[in-house]
Residue, then its C-alpha position, 0 to 999 in steps of 0.5 A: x828548441x835546439x838539440x842538446x840545450x837543457x831544459x828549464x823548470x817550466x819545460x820539465x813541468x810540461x814534459x812530466x805532465x805530458x807523460x803517456x799512461x805507458x810511460x808513466x807505468x814504464x817508469x813505475x815498474x823500473x823504479x819498484x825493480x831497483x827498490x827490490x833489488x836495494x833489499x834493505x839498503x832500501x831504508x824503507x824507501x818506496x818506488x814513489x820515493x825513488x822516482x820523486x827523487x829523480x824527479x827532484x834532483x832533474x829541478x834542481x839541475x834546471x837551477x844551475x846550482x851545481x846540484x841535481x841532474x841536468x835534462x837536455x832536450x834531445x835526451x828521451x825524458x823516460x831514459x833519462x829519469x830511468x838512468x837517475x834512478x838507476x843513479x840514486x839507487x846505487x848510491x843509497x846501496x853504496x851509502x848503506x850500512x848492513x849492520x845499521x838498526x832497523x827504525x820502524x819508520x824506515x821498515x813501513x814505507x811512508x806511502x804504504x799502508x800499516x798493517x795491524x802488526x809492527x813488522x819490527x815484531x819479524x824483523x830480522x835481529x842485527x844487534x841483541x834486542x835491547x840494544x837494538x831498541x835503544x839504538x832506534x829510539x836514540x835515531x827516532x829522537x834525533x830525527x824529531x829533534x831535526x825535524x821540529x823547524x819543518x812542520x810537514x816532516x813533524x806531522x808526518x812523524x807524529x802520524x807515524x808515531x800514532x800508528x797513521x796510514x799514509x792516508x790517513x795522515x795527509x787527511x789529519x793534517x791536510x797534507x797534498x800527496x806531493x807535500x806528504x812525499x816531500x817531507x818523507x824524502x827530507x825525513x830519510x835524508x836525515x835519517x841517512x845524515x844521522x847514519x853517515x854522522x854515527x859511521x864517522x864517530x870513534 
């Protein structure tokens, strides 16, 4: 294969499958480090979400639709993915509104196990509690509405609202881990879009 040419989706899948345990560990550590650096701007995302976004961007880049990140074969895959994660996490940081209310679904992190008490019980309040509760509830209802045509996302949201863990949600609705992770990514994109719309309101 000539250097500098773009890889297609099949080649990307094979290259990802061929990553060694050491390379996968390096990607995990880098992703976790970037997530920790985001603080509240992570909006409940985990290292798996960030790595998943980087992989998705690479696959979108292979479709030649003007989106995503093109991976050229002469670029080391680990270096490409870490660069993508750096860019994506920086974009999340720039777009984050420090005054945005905390959503329980964001704080929990969709791939993390839930604890017996809600993290909202100990979250720092940025607004008067009643206003914050109303704003969070309105945003939650809007996310539910926008996810009606997305069965997997609706199932994840229903599971989270019922206090289920990630593994319990996957078991209850027969979701594979990849489907679950992609559903949570779509949910977070909707959360982001709603936040952007609200910031544009007069």
